[in-house]
N, C-alpha and C positions, 0 to 999 in steps of 0.2 A: 561481563562478556569480553573476551579478548578483542583487541583492535584488529587482529588479522586471524584468518582461519585458513588452514591448509586444506585444499580441496584437490585431490588427485595430484599432489605434489606441487600445486601452484598456490601461492599465498594470495588470498583475496581479502579486501577489506570486509569486515563484518557488515558494513552498511550495504554492500552489494547483495549479500544474502538476505538482509532485512528487506531490501527493495523487492526481491523476488517473492518473499513471503507476503509482503503487502500487496503485490500485484495479484497473487492468487486469491487472497482474501478479498481484495477490492473487486475482483471479477465476480466473486460469489455475491457480494453485497450489491453490485450493479445488477446482476440477474434478478435478485430478490426485489429490488426497487422497480426494475422494468416490469416484472411480473405483476406487481401490485398496482401499476399504472400511475405511479407518483410522478413520472417524468412528463406526463401530460399537463401537470399543474405548474411546471417550472418554466421560467423564461428562456433559459438556455441550457438544455440537458447536458451538453458536453462540458460546459463550464462547471456545472454541478458535479459531474463525474471527476473532473480534474481536481476540484477543490476538496471533495471528500477524500480522494486518494492522498492529496498533499497533507491534509489534516491528520489522517490516520498514520501516514508515514512519519510525520513529525512527532506525534505522540509516542509512537513505539520507539523511535530513535532517542527521544528524551528519556523515556522510561529505562531503556537499556544502558545508556551512557551516563546516567546519573549515579 
């Protein structure tokens, strides 16, 4: 994947687009976890949301940039 992507004539880092994709996928995963009731068994649901997003974002970034 190229390091920069042209979007409407503006060069953006590809990490920004990866962030937006992870945000959308993370939102879907968050809705699925909330629907299943898993957040009731966690100590801090917001911390779990942030950590899942961070792990997912890191894995995709490492996969793309390797």
